[in-house]
Structures are given as C-alpha cells and as structure tokens.
C-alpha beads as a LAMMPS data file, in Angstrom:
LAMMPS data file: protein, C-alpha beads

102 atoms
101 bonds

1 atom types
1 bond types

-500.0 500.0 xlo xhi
-500.0 500.0 ylo yhi
-500.0 500.0 zlo zhi

Masses

1 110.0

Atoms # bond

1 1 1 -20.851 -22.868 384.122
2 1 1 -20.276 -20.852 387.590
3 1 1 -24.389 -21.606 388.038
4 1 1 -24.202 -25.218 387.416
5 1 1 -20.943 -25.311 389.861
6 1 1 -23.382 -23.655 392.370
7 1 1 -25.964 -25.394 392.391
8 1 1 -23.941 -28.919 392.566
9 1 1 -22.213 -27.492 395.862
10 1 1 -25.375 -26.593 397.110
11 1 1 -27.712 -29.528 396.218
12 1 1 -24.352 -31.820 397.985
13 1 1 -25.001 -29.549 400.909
14 1 1 -28.626 -29.550 401.047
15 1 1 -28.117 -33.437 401.303
16 1 1 -25.909 -33.154 404.034
17 1 1 -28.299 -31.012 405.862
18 1 1 -30.969 -33.620 405.189
19 1 1 -28.816 -36.969 406.278
20 1 1 -28.085 -35.557 409.609
21 1 1 -31.356 -34.111 409.795
22 1 1 -33.395 -37.256 409.779
23 1 1 -30.628 -38.774 412.107
24 1 1 -30.966 -36.238 414.600
25 1 1 -34.655 -36.632 414.528
26 1 1 -35.248 -40.180 414.254
27 1 1 -32.528 -40.620 417.654
28 1 1 -34.655 -38.281 419.292
29 1 1 -37.915 -39.013 418.402
30 1 1 -36.901 -42.425 419.577
31 1 1 -34.921 -41.738 422.956
32 1 1 -38.206 -39.833 424.058
33 1 1 -40.580 -42.523 422.658
34 1 1 -39.832 -46.067 422.771
35 1 1 -39.636 -48.065 425.686
36 1 1 -36.411 -48.679 428.410
37 1 1 -37.726 -52.534 428.710
38 1 1 -38.850 -54.901 426.211
39 1 1 -42.717 -54.760 425.221
40 1 1 -43.518 -58.167 424.171
41 1 1 -46.918 -58.022 423.689
42 1 1 -46.153 -55.081 421.003
43 1 1 -42.925 -56.389 419.114
44 1 1 -40.418 -54.309 420.609
45 1 1 -37.892 -56.540 421.595
46 1 1 -35.182 -55.662 419.293
47 1 1 -32.559 -53.006 421.446
48 1 1 -31.511 -49.399 420.009
49 1 1 -28.801 -47.434 421.662
50 1 1 -29.620 -43.984 420.721
51 1 1 -29.081 -40.790 422.566
52 1 1 -25.082 -41.244 423.509
53 1 1 -26.049 -44.653 425.179
54 1 1 -29.521 -44.805 425.985
55 1 1 -31.217 -48.298 425.538
56 1 1 -34.470 -48.753 423.757
57 1 1 -36.253 -51.237 422.078
58 1 1 -38.453 -51.078 419.212
59 1 1 -39.600 -53.142 416.407
60 1 1 -37.705 -54.676 413.397
61 1 1 -38.978 -51.517 411.518
62 1 1 -37.945 -49.012 413.786
63 1 1 -34.961 -50.854 413.834
64 1 1 -34.482 -50.901 409.908
65 1 1 -35.702 -47.318 409.905
66 1 1 -33.403 -46.046 412.419
67 1 1 -30.374 -47.725 410.507
68 1 1 -31.436 -46.104 407.236
69 1 1 -31.557 -42.628 409.249
70 1 1 -27.580 -43.539 410.005
71 1 1 -26.855 -44.303 407.089
72 1 1 -27.998 -41.407 405.159
73 1 1 -26.472 -39.127 407.695
74 1 1 -23.028 -41.073 406.376
75 1 1 -23.902 -40.503 402.899
76 1 1 -24.691 -36.902 403.937
77 1 1 -21.528 -36.299 405.595
78 1 1 -19.573 -37.847 402.700
79 1 1 -21.725 -35.104 400.269
80 1 1 -20.480 -32.453 402.650
81 1 1 -17.147 -33.413 402.325
82 1 1 -17.254 -33.631 398.634
83 1 1 -19.185 -30.067 398.661
84 1 1 -16.011 -28.358 400.667
85 1 1 -14.149 -30.057 397.934
86 1 1 -15.865 -28.651 394.844
87 1 1 -15.845 -25.533 396.953
88 1 1 -11.806 -25.093 397.183
89 1 1 -11.559 -26.172 394.049
90 1 1 -14.138 -24.076 392.105
91 1 1 -13.766 -21.331 394.219
92 1 1 -17.533 -20.271 393.286
93 1 1 -18.494 -19.358 397.715
94 1 1 -15.246 -17.618 397.947
95 1 1 -14.953 -16.176 401.579
96 1 1 -15.378 -12.128 401.235
97 1 1 -13.446 -10.363 404.104
98 1 1 -13.877 -6.608 405.219
99 1 1 -10.865 -4.296 406.184
100 1 1 -10.778 -3.528 410.271
101 1 1 -10.964 -0.270 409.589
102 1 1 -14.250 -0.352 407.692

Bonds

1 1 1 2
2 1 2 3
3 1 3 4
4 1 4 5
5 1 5 6
6 1 6 7
7 1 7 8
8 1 8 9
9 1 9 10
10 1 10 11
11 1 11 12
12 1 12 13
13 1 13 14
14 1 14 15
15 1 15 16
16 1 16 17
17 1 17 18
18 1 18 19
19 1 19 20
20 1 20 21
21 1 21 22
22 1 22 23
23 1 23 24
24 1 24 25
25 1 25 26
26 1 26 27
27 1 27 28
28 1 28 29
29 1 29 30
30 1 30 31
31 1 31 32
32 1 32 33
33 1 33 34
34 1 34 35
35 1 35 36
36 1 36 37
37 1 37 38
38 1 38 39
39 1 39 40
40 1 40 41
41 1 41 42
42 1 42 43
43 1 43 44
44 1 44 45
45 1 45 46
46 1 46 47
47 1 47 48
48 1 48 49
49 1 49 50
50 1 50 51
51 1 51 52
52 1 52 53
53 1 53 54
54 1 54 55
55 1 55 56
56 1 56 57
57 1 57 58
58 1 58 59
59 1 59 60
60 1 60 61
61 1 61 62
62 1 62 63
63 1 63 64
64 1 64 65
65 1 65 66
66 1 66 67
67 1 67 68
68 1 68 69
69 1 69 70
70 1 70 71
71 1 71 72
72 1 72 73
73 1 73 74
74 1 74 75
75 1 75 76
76 1 76 77
77 1 77 78
78 1 78 79
79 1 79 80
80 1 80 81
81 1 81 82
82 1 82 83
83 1 83 84
84 1 84 85
85 1 85 86
86 1 86 87
87 1 87 88
88 1 88 89
89 1 89 90
90 1 90 91
91 1 91 92
92 1 92 93
93 1 93 94
94 1 94 95
95 1 95 96
96 1 96 97
97 1 97 98
98 1 98 99
99 1 99 100
100 1 100 101
101 1 101 102
C-alpha cells in the first residue's frame, strides 16, 4: 500500500512540475518571440499580457495555447496541494532529521 501511496504523490508532484513548466515556458517564449505591436498581415492582433505586464500580440491559436498553459498551471498547483496533504496524512515521505552532533 505504501508503494501505491508514493506513486500517487509522485504523480501529483509531476503534474505540478509539468503545469508550472508549461506556463513558464509559454510566458517566456511569447515574451521573446511575439511582437509588441499588432501585425495585421500575420493575424497577430489579439493582445496577451506576459512576463509581469508586457503586452504582446498573437494569433487566436497562440492566445488559446497560452490560456491552456495557464489552466494547466492552476491544475498543477491544485495537484501539488493535494500531494502535500496526502503526504502529511500518510507520512510516506517523512522528513529525516539528523542530530547536530553528527
């Protein structure tokens, strides 16, 4: 049973890392690669706010991808919280403390 509990907690933590990683990746990628002015020819007319307030313009597909990454980040945070609660309850990854003398 302990192996199953560990597997669930590790899987939830992996979802946390994946969700936050996707959000950070798209935030930085769009900050660097999208224009700061609308571009009618390419279709980048939808406003995005990335990297703590920088305004960029992207296509509707890019906006949808960005919103999906932010949603995955929120889901990942919830999964991380659930993993923390489960670890407190099950104590499968209990901290080990060594004495200061050793």
